[in-house]
KEKE-3310 file (N, C-alpha, C; in steps of 0.2 Angstrom, whole numbers, plus 5000, padded with zeros to 4 digits):
npx = (5020:5028:5021:5016:5019:5016:5023:5024:5031:5043:5054:5056:5055:5047:5043:5054:5061:5051:5055:5065:5062:5052:5059:5069:5060:5059:5051:5041:5037:5043:5039:5044:5032:5031:5033:5032:5036:5049:5056:5070:5078:5089:5089:5079:5086:5095:5088:5083:5095:5097:5092:5078:5061:5056:5039:5031:5019:5006:4996:4987:4982:4976:4965:4962:4974:4979:4974:4978:4991:4992:4986:4989:4993:4997:4995:4995:5005:5005:5015:5014:5019:5014:5008:4998:4988:4974:4977:4976:4965:4961:4970:4966:4953:4956:4965:4955:4947:4957:4959:4967:4971:4972:4976:4986:4983:4993:4995:5003:5005:5001:4994:4976:4960:4947:4940:4943:4954:4967:4975:4980:4975:4962:4962:4969:4958:4946:4952:4953:4936:4933:4940:4932:4920:4920:4923:4935:4949:4958:4971:4975:4988:4996:5011:5015:5024:5041:5055:5067:5063:5059:5068:5079:5088:5106:5114:5130:5130:5131:5124:5120:5122:5111:5100:5084:5078:5085:5089:5082:5073:5059:5046:5031:5013:5012:5022:5019:5011:5010:5016:5017:5028:5040:5056:5061:5068:5060:5049:5045:5049:5039:5028:5032:5024:5012:5004:5006:4998:4982:4973:4973:4966:4956:4956:4963:4979:4990:5009:5022:5038:5041:5034:5034:5033:5037:5044:5050:5059:5067:5073:5080:5089:5096:5101:5109:5117:5125:5121:5114:5097:5094:5074:5062:5045:5028:5015:5002:4996:4998:4987:4977:4981:4992:4980:4974:4983:4986:4971:4973:4981:4981:4990:5002:5017:5025:5016:5007:5014:5018:5003:5003:5012:5009:4995:4998:5008:4997:4985:4995:4999:4992:4977:4981:4980:4987:4991:4991:4975:4968:4970:4966:4952:4948:4947:4959:4969:4983:5000:5012:5006:5000:5012:5022:5034:5042:5056:5056:5067:5072:5068:5079:5092:5092:5095:5107:5114:5112:5122:5133:5138:5130:5120:5106:5102:5088:5081:5091:5099)
npy = (5077:5063:5046:5036:5020:5003:4989:4970:4954:4959:4952:4940:4938:4946:4952:4961:4966:4975:4985:4987:4997:5006:5011:5018:5026:5036:5048:5039:5035:5020:5007:4990:4975:4962:4946:4940:4928:4926:4937:4937:4931:4930:4936:4947:4954:4959:4967:4978:4984:4990:4999:5003:5003:4990:4982:4972:4959:4950:4940:4933:4935:4944:4955:4968:4974:4971:4982:4994:4992:4996:5007:5023:5023:5028:5017:5001:4987:4971:4957:4943:4925:4913:4902:4906:4917:4919:4923:4937:4942:4945:4954:4964:4969:4974:4983:4991:4994:5003:5015:5013:5022:5015:4997:4988:4971:4955:4952:4950:4940:4929:4934:4929:4920:4922:4906:4889:4890:4892:4886:4897:4909:4908:4908:4921:4929:4927:4936:4949:4951:4952:4963:4972:4970:4976:4990:4995:5004:4999:4993:4980:4972:4964:4954:4946:4932:4929:4933:4928:4915:4910:4904:4895:4882:4878:4864:4868:4869:4881:4892:4887:4888:4900:4896:4890:4879:4864:4852:4862:4863:4861:4863:4869:4862:4869:4879:4891:4902:4916:4927:4937:4944:4949:4958:4953:4961:4974:4973:4981:4995:4997:4995:5006:5017:5013:5014:5028:5031:5041:5036:5022:5017:5007:4999:4984:4981:4976:4973:4974:4970:4963:4951:4937:4921:4902:4898:4907:4912:4902:4901:4916:4911:4902:4909:4919:4913:4901:4889:4874:4869:4856:4851:4847:4839:4844:4840:4835:4841:4841:4842:4837:4824:4833:4838:4829:4822:4835:4835:4824:4825:4839:4846:4846:4855:4849:4844:4855:4862:4856:4857:4871:4873:4864:4870:4882:4884:4876:4886:4897:4891:4882:4888:4899:4914:4921:4936:4949:4954:4945:4951:4965:4961:4956:4968:4976:4988:4994:4995:4998:5006:5017:5022:5029:5033:5023:5013:4997:4982:4972:4958:4953:4959:4957:4942:4944:4947:4935:4924:4931:4930:4935:4935:4930:4915:4913:4908:4903:4898)
npz = (5099:5105:5101:5112:5116:5116:5115:5111:5111:5106:5106:5096:5077:5070:5079:5082:5072:5068:5080:5078:5069:5070:5078:5069:5063:5072:5084:5092:5109:5117:5124:5129:5132:5142:5149:5164:5166:5155:5161:5163:5151:5142:5129:5131:5142:5137:5127:5137:5142:5131:5134:5133:5141:5151:5152:5168:5164:5165:5152:5157:5169:5182:5178:5181:5183:5171:5163:5171:5170:5155:5154:5148:5136:5119:5107:5105:5098:5092:5092:5095:5098:5087:5092:5103:5100:5105:5116:5114:5116:5130:5131:5123:5127:5138:5134:5128:5140:5146:5137:5126:5110:5096:5091:5085:5080:5080:5066:5053:5043:5030:5016:5017:5018:5032:5037:5038:5029:5034:5050:5060:5052:5056:5069:5072:5067:5077:5085:5077:5076:5089:5092:5082:5090:5102:5098:5096:5090:5078:5066:5054:5048:5035:5029:5018:5012:5021:5014:5018:5020:5007:4998:4987:4992:4986:4975:4979:4993:4996:5000:5013:5025:5027:5026:5032:5030:5025:5012:5001:4989:4982:4971:4974:4969:4951:4952:4949:4956:4958:4972:4986:4994:5007:5013:5028:5036:5031:5037:5051:5045:5036:5045:5053:5046:5043:5056:5060:5052:5048:5038:5038:5049:5057:5046:5035:5030:5018:5015:5003:4993:4983:4971:4966:4959:4962:4954:4947:4956:4960:4945:4945:4958:4952:4938:4945:4954:4945:4946:4942:4950:4955:4954:4965:4963:4972:4973:4982:4993:5011:5019:5025:5034:5041:5047:5055:5063:5074:5079:5086:5094:5102:5111:5106:5099:5087:5079:5078:5071:5059:5055:5052:5043:5030:5028:5025:5014:5006:5004:4998:4986:4981:4982:4979:4987:4993:4987:4975:4971:4975:4990:4987:4984:4997:5002:5009:5010:5001:5005:4999:4987:4997:5001:4992:4990:4998:5000:4996:5001:4985:4979:4973:4976:4990:4986:4982:4994:5001:4992:4994:5006:5015:5020:5033:5043:5050:5061:5066:5082)
capx = (5023:5029:5017:5017:5019:5019:5025:5022:5032:5051:5062:5053:5058:5043:5042:5061:5059:5044:5055:5069:5059:5050:5065:5072:5057:5056:5042:5039:5040:5042:5041:5041:5027:5037:5029:5036:5042:5054:5063:5079:5080:5096:5086:5075:5091:5098:5084:5085:5103:5099:5089:5071:5061:5052:5036:5032:5012:5004:4990:4982:4984:4972:4960:4962:4983:4982:4971:4985:4999:4990:4985:4993:4997:4992:4997:4998:5007:5005:5019:5015:5020:5009:5001:4997:4985:4970:4978:4975:4956:4958:4974:4961:4948:4958:4966:4949:4945:4962:4958:4971:4968:4976:4977:4987:4984:4997:4993:5009:5006:5000:4984:4972:4952:4945:4938:4944:4959:4972:4971:4980:4972:4956:4963:4968:4950:4944:4954:4948:4929:4934:4942:4928:4914:4921:4923:4943:4951:4963:4975:4977:4994:4998:5015:5014:5032:5046:5060:5073:5062:5056:5072:5078:5097:5111:5118:5136:5129:5133:5117:5115:5119:5106:5092:5080:5077:5090:5089:5074:5073:5053:5041:5024:5009:5014:5027:5018:5006:5012:5016:5017:5035:5042:5059:5058:5071:5056:5042:5045:5048:5031:5024:5029:5021:5006:5001:5005:4992:4974:4969:4975:4964:4952:4957:4967:4984:4996:5014:5027:5043:5041:5028:5035:5031:5040:5048:5054:5064:5072:5074:5083:5096:5099:5104:5115:5123:5128:5121:5108:5095:5087:5069:5058:5038:5026:5008:5000:4998:4997:4984:4970:4986:4991:4974:4970:4989:4985:4967:4973:4987:4982:4995:5010:5020:5028:5011:5003:5019:5016:4997:5005:5014:5002:4989:5003:5008:4989:4984:5000:4999:4984:4972:4982:4979:4993:4991:4987:4971:4965:4971:4960:4946:4945:4945:4965:4974:4989:5005:5017:5003:4998:5020:5024:5042:5045:5057:5058:5072:5071:5070:5088:5097:5090:5098:5115:5117:5112:5126:5138:5138:5128:5112:5106:5096:5081:5078:5096:5100)
capy = (5075:5056:5042:5032:5014:4996:4981:4963:4950:4961:4947:4936:4940:4952:4962:4965:4970:4981:4989:4992:5000:5011:5019:5021:5030:5040:5050:5036:5032:5013:5002:4983:4972:4956:4940:4937:4922:4927:4944:4936:4929:4934:4943:4951:4958:4964:4976:4982:4985:4995:5008:5001:5002:4983:4982:4965:4958:4943:4940:4928:4939:4948:4961:4976:4973:4974:4989:4997:4991:4998:5014:5031:5023:5028:5011:4995:4983:4964:4951:4938:4920:4910:4895:4913:4921:4919:4928:4943:4946:4949:4961:4970:4968:4978:4992:4997:5001:5007:5022:5014:5023:5010:4994:4982:4962:4951:4948:4950:4935:4930:4934:4924:4923:4916:4900:4881:4887:4889:4887:4901:4914:4909:4911:4929:4931:4929:4943:4955:4953:4955:4972:4976:4970:4981:4997:4997:5005:4995:4991:4973:4973:4956:4954:4940:4928:4933:4933:4922:4909:4910:4905:4885:4879:4876:4860:4868:4871:4888:4896:4881:4896:4905:4894:4889:4872:4861:4855:4866:4862:4857:4865:4865:4862:4870:4885:4896:4904:4924:4926:4942:4943:4957:4956:4953:4969:4979:4975:4987:5001:4999:4996:5012:5022:5012:5015:5035:5034:5041:5032:5015:5017:5001:4994:4981:4983:4973:4976:4969:4971:4958:4950:4931:4914:4900:4894:4916:4913:4896:4902:4919:4910:4899:4914:4921:4906:4900:4884:4872:4866:4848:4853:4840:4845:4843:4842:4833:4846:4835:4848:4833:4822:4839:4840:4822:4824:4838:4835:4818:4827:4848:4849:4843:4856:4848:4844:4862:4866:4855:4860:4878:4873:4863:4875:4888:4879:4874:4894:4900:4887:4880:4893:4908:4919:4929:4940:4957:4952:4941:4956:4969:4958:4956:4976:4977:4994:4992:5000:5003:5013:5022:5026:5028:5035:5018:5010:4991:4979:4968:4950:4953:4963:4951:4936:4945:4948:4929:4924:4935:4926:4942:4933:4927:4910:4918:4901:4900:4901)
capz = (5104:5102:5102:5119:5112:5119:5111:5114:5105:5103:5105:5093:5071:5067:5085:5082:5068:5071:5086:5074:5064:5076:5082:5064:5059:5076:5086:5094:5114:5118:5130:5129:5137:5145:5151:5171:5168:5153:5162:5165:5146:5138:5123:5138:5146:5128:5127:5144:5144:5128:5137:5131:5150:5152:5157:5166:5163:5165:5149:5158:5175:5186:5173:5184:5184:5164:5161:5175:5165:5146:5155:5144:5129:5114:5102:5107:5094:5098:5087:5101:5096:5083:5096:5108:5096:5107:5123:5113:5117:5136:5130:5120:5130:5144:5129:5126:5147:5148:5133:5120:5106:5092:5093:5080:5083:5077:5060:5050:5039:5019:5015:5017:5020:5036:5037:5039:5026:5037:5059:5062:5052:5061:5077:5073:5064:5083:5087:5074:5079:5096:5091:5081:5095:5106:5093:5099:5084:5075:5060:5053:5043:5033:5026:5014:5015:5020:5008:5023:5020:5001:4992:4987:4992:4976:4974:4984:4998:4998:5004:5016:5032:5030:5025:5038:5028:5020:5008:5000:4982:4981:4970:4976:4964:4944:4952:4944:4960:4962:4979:4989:4999:5010:5016:5035:5039:5030:5041:5053:5042:5035:5051:5056:5041:5044:5062:5060:5047:5050:5031:5039:5054:5056:5038:5034:5025:5016:5012:4999:4991:4977:4969:4963:4958:4963:4947:4945:4961:4957:4941:4947:4961:4945:4937:4949:4954:4938:4947:4941:4954:4952:4956:4966:4964:4977:4970:4987:5000:5016:5025:5031:5038:5046:5052:5060:5068:5078:5083:5090:5100:5101:5113:5103:5096:5082:5075:5076:5067:5051:5052:5048:5038:5027:5028:5021:5007:5002:5004:4993:4981:4975:4982:4979:4992:4994:4981:4975:4968:4983:4996:4985:4983:5005:5006:5011:5008:4998:5008:4991:4984:5003:5003:4983:4992:5002:4993:4998:4997:4981:4983:4969:4981:4995:4983:4981:4999:5003:4988:4996:5013:5020:5026:5041:5046:5056:5066:5068:5089)
cpx = (5021:5023:5019:5014:5020:5018:5025:5028:5040:5055:5061:5055:5054:5043:5050:5062:5056:5050:5061:5067:5056:5054:5067:5066:5056:5050:5038:5041:5039:5044:5037:5036:5032:5034:5034:5040:5048:5057:5068:5081:5083:5094:5084:5081:5094:5094:5085:5090:5103:5095:5080:5065:5055:5047:5033:5025:5012:4995:4983:4980:4976:4968:4963:4971:4983:4980:4976:4991:4996:4988:4988:4995:4992:4991:4998:4998:5008:5010:5018:5017:5013:5004:4999:4993:4977:4969:4976:4969:4959:4963:4970:4955:4951:4962:4960:4946:4951:4963:4965:4969:4968:4977:4980:4988:4990:4994:4999:5010:5004:4992:4982:4966:4953:4942:4939:4950:4965:4969:4974:4978:4965:4956:4967:4962:4946:4946:4953:4942:4929:4934:4935:4921:4916:4924:4928:4948:4959:4965:4977:4982:4996:5004:5018:5020:5035:5052:5066:5068:5058:5063:5076:5087:5099:5113:5127:5136:5130:5129:5113:5115:5116:5100:5091:5078:5082:5089:5084:5074:5066:5049:5035:5018:5013:5021:5023:5011:5010:5011:5018:5024:5037:5048:5058:5062:5066:5049:5041:5045:5040:5029:5024:5026:5014:5003:5001:5000:4985:4970:4969:4970:4958:4950:4961:4972:4988:5003:5017:5032:5042:5036:5030:5034:5038:5047:5053:5059:5068:5076:5081:5090:5098:5105:5112:5120:5127:5128:5116:5104:5090:5081:5065:5050:5032:5018:5001:5002:4993:4994:4980:4975:4986:4985:4974:4977:4986:4980:4968:4977:4986:4989:5003:5011:5020:5021:5005:5007:5019:5010:4998:5007:5012:4998:4992:5003:5001:4986:4987:4999:4995:4977:4973:4980:4983:4995:4986:4981:4967:4963:4965:4954:4944:4944:4952:4967:4982:4996:5011:5013:5001:5004:5023:5033:5046:5048:5061:5065:5071:5073:5077:5091:5096:5097:5105:5119:5119:5119:5131:5139:5138:5121:5113:5099:5090:5078:5083:5098:5106)
cpy = (5065:5052:5038:5024:5008:4990:4975:4960:4954:4956:4942:4941:4945:4959:4963:4968:4976:4985:4992:4998:5008:5017:5022:5027:5036:5043:5044:5037:5025:5010:4994:4979:4965:4953:4940:4930:4920:4935:4943:4932:4934:4939:4946:4958:4963:4968:4979:4987:4990:5003:5007:4998:4993:4984:4973:4962:4951:4943:4937:4931:4942:4954:4968:4978:4977:4980:4992:4999:4995:5005:5021:5029:5024:5023:5007:4990:4975:4960:4945:4932:4915:4907:4900:4918:4927:4922:4934:4947:4948:4955:4965:4973:4977:4985:4994:5000:5004:5015:5021:5017:5020:5004:4988:4976:4961:4947:4948:4942:4934:4932:4928:4925:4919:4911:4893:4882:4886:4891:4894:4908:4915:4910:4921:4933:4933:4934:4949:4956:4954:4963:4975:4975:4976:4990:5000:4999:5003:4995:4985:4974:4964:4958:4949:4934:4931:4932:4926:4915:4907:4908:4897:4886:4877:4869:4860:4867:4879:4891:4892:4887:4897:4901:4889:4880:4868:4852:4859:4867:4858:4865:4864:4866:4864:4876:4892:4903:4911:4924:4933:4942:4951:4953:4958:4961:4974:4980:4981:4994:5002:4999:5005:5018:5021:5014:5024:5037:5035:5039:5026:5012:5011:5001:4989:4983:4978:4975:4969:4972:4969:4954:4943:4925:4909:4897:4901:4915:4909:4901:4909:4918:4907:4903:4917:4919:4904:4890:4881:4868:4860:4850:4848:4844:4840:4844:4842:4836:4843:4838:4842:4829:4825:4839:4835:4822:4825:4838:4828:4820:4835:4850:4849:4848:4857:4849:4850:4864:4864:4856:4866:4877:4872:4867:4882:4888:4877:4881:4896:4897:4886:4885:4899:4913:4923:4931:4948:4954:4948:4948:4963:4967:4958:4963:4977:4984:4991:4998:5002:5009:5020:5027:5024:5029:5029:5015:5004:4986:4975:4964:4949:4955:4956:4944:4936:4944:4940:4926:4924:4932:4930:4941:4930:4922:4915:4913:4898:4901:4897)
cpz = (5102:5104:5107:5115:5116:5115:5113:5108:5103:5103:5099:5084:5071:5073:5084:5077:5065:5077:5083:5069:5065:5077:5075:5062:5064:5079:5090:5101:5117:5122:5128:5134:5136:5150:5159:5172:5161:5154:5161:5158:5144:5135:5130:5140:5141:5128:5132:5144:5137:5128:5136:5139:5147:5154:5160:5169:5161:5158:5152:5166:5179:5180:5174:5179:5177:5162:5165:5169:5157:5149:5150:5139:5123:5107:5106:5102:5098:5091:5092:5097:5091:5087:5101:5104:5102:5113:5121:5113:5125:5136:5128:5122:5137:5141:5129:5133:5147:5141:5127:5114:5099:5094:5087:5084:5080:5071:5054:5046:5032:5021:5011:5018:5027:5035:5035:5034:5032:5046:5060:5060:5055:5066:5078:5071:5072:5086:5086:5075:5085:5096:5088:5086:5101:5104:5097:5091:5083:5068:5059:5049:5042:5028:5021:5017:5016:5016:5011:5021:5014:4996:4991:4988:4985:4978:4979:4990:4999:5002:5011:5025:5034:5029:5031:5035:5023:5021:5003:4993:4978:4977:4969:4969:4958:4948:4949:4948:4960:4968:4983:4994:4999:5014:5026:5040:5037:5033:5046:5052:5039:5040:5053:5053:5044:5051:5064:5055:5046:5044:5034:5046:5053:5048:5039:5029:5024:5014:5010:4996:4985:4979:4966:4962:4960:4957:4945:4949:4958:4952:4941:4952:4955:4941:4938:4952:4951:4941:4944:4948:4953:4956:4960:4965:4969:4975:4974:4992:5008:5022:5031:5034:5045:5052:5057:5063:5074:5079:5088:5096:5100:5105:5110:5099:5088:5076:5073:5070:5058:5050:5049:5043:5030:5023:5024:5013:5002:4999:4997:4986:4977:4978:4980:4981:4991:4989:4980:4976:4974:4988:4995:4987:4993:5006:5009:5006:5005:5000:5003:4989:4991:5003:4997:4986:4995:4997:4997:4998:4994:4983:4978:4972:4988:4992:4984:4988:5002:5000:4992:5004:5016:5024:5031:5042:5050:5060:5069:5075:5089)
residu = (UNK:UNK:UNK:UNK:UNK:UNK:UNK:UNK:UNK:UNK:UNK:UNK:UNK:UNK:UNK:UNK:UNK:UNK:UNK:UNK:UNK:UNK:UNK:UNK:UNK:UNK:UNK:UNK:UNK:UNK:UNK:UNK:UNK:UNK:UNK:UNK:UNK:UNK:UNK:UNK:UNK:UNK:UNK:UNK:UNK:UNK:UNK:UNK:UNK:UNK:UNK:UNK:UNK:UNK:UNK:UNK:UNK:UNK:UNK:UNK:UNK:UNK:UNK:UNK:UNK:UNK:UNK:UNK:UNK:UNK:UNK:UNK:UNK:UNK:UNK:UNK:UNK:UNK:UNK:UNK:UNK:UNK:UNK:UNK:UNK:UNK:UNK:UNK:UNK:UNK:UNK:UNK:UNK:UNK:UNK:UNK:UNK:UNK:UNK:UNK:UNK:UNK:UNK:UNK:UNK:UNK:UNK:UNK:UNK:UNK:UNK:UNK:UNK:UNK:UNK:UNK:UNK:UNK:UNK:UNK:UNK:UNK:UNK:UNK:UNK:UNK:UNK:UNK:UNK:UNK:UNK:UNK:UNK:UNK:UNK:UNK:UNK:UNK:UNK:UNK:UNK:UNK:UNK:UNK:UNK:UNK:UNK:UNK:UNK:UNK:UNK:UNK:UNK:UNK:UNK:UNK:UNK:UNK:UNK:UNK:UNK:UNK:UNK:UNK:UNK:UNK:UNK:UNK:UNK:UNK:UNK:UNK:UNK:UNK:UNK:UNK:UNK:UNK:UNK:UNK:UNK:UNK:UNK:UNK:UNK:UNK:UNK:UNK:UNK:UNK:UNK:UNK:UNK:UNK:UNK:UNK:UNK:UNK:UNK:UNK:UNK:UNK:UNK:UNK:UNK:UNK:UNK:UNK:UNK:UNK:UNK:UNK:UNK:UNK:UNK:UNK:UNK:UNK:UNK:UNK:UNK:UNK:UNK:UNK:UNK:UNK:UNK:UNK:UNK:UNK:UNK:UNK:UNK:UNK:UNK:UNK:UNK:UNK:UNK:UNK:UNK:UNK:UNK:UNK:UNK:UNK:UNK:UNK:UNK:UNK:UNK:UNK:UNK:UNK:UNK:UNK:UNK:UNK:UNK:UNK:UNK:UNK:UNK:UNK:UNK:UNK:UNK:UNK:UNK:UNK:UNK:UNK:UNK:UNK:UNK:UNK:UNK:UNK:UNK:UNK:UNK:UNK:UNK:UNK:UNK:UNK:UNK:UNK:UNK:UNK:UNK:UNK:UNK:UNK:UNK:UNK:UNK:UNK:UNK:UNK:UNK:UNK:UNK:UNK:UNK:UNK:UNK:UNK:UNK:UNK:UNK:UNK:UNK:UNK:UNK:UNK:UNK)
# end
């Protein structure tokens, strides 16, 4: 019998990948949780036109309404936006009351320990601890960094159409830090496997398609494109400056975004948190070992697509 799934954030990049992965894998009955304020958005209407049932709900609304909305679902998967992580606490409490069998909180980030390294990771940790306090079955899934935001631009401008950052030629620290990388399109395919696996219940799981350093990525791009990239080096990661700006104006989304970016860079390139070794030390399971038949998109194949004009800028609107 298909698992009944409620997915939050299906119009976002990660949520869209998860939706596609669940549909491709099959054996899921999927409904989408949407805030009433978003009901008339074109992206939501497009999902409804695909025949996907929409459930309107307010995460901050009456608790009994949320419990009623969640009743009957086997699985709740949250791909909520970065600035709304703590809204999952009320959602999880309602899920426990409603008898949800497994809750997938919005992880889907780089591997990093909690504890003032990354604000977004610490927000997520509050949710994870709440799940444990509730004794609500869960699985945390982290995916490293997307391929789609991990490659440099070229002097010719050939790949600018697909790059969120232009130019993007900066090597951080010494460029040697290895990083777990996953193609955005593979996230959902991994999730579909992980959430149907009893071995991942109450566990942390990491995914990856490739493990590469910035120097390796730049060299791959130069070799495949035939162009020489003039690298810039950034050794000073401006975390403290970003923290100060955010503290002075916590509601300013641009300050929050810069804090996230600077902390990601510090965690990945200075602390080297986003690695297999770090994941294993934190107790993660390796999705590639759990599913040896899974064939992720390689970073090399992804670069070929981008160079052939078939890439997609995930932040193009």
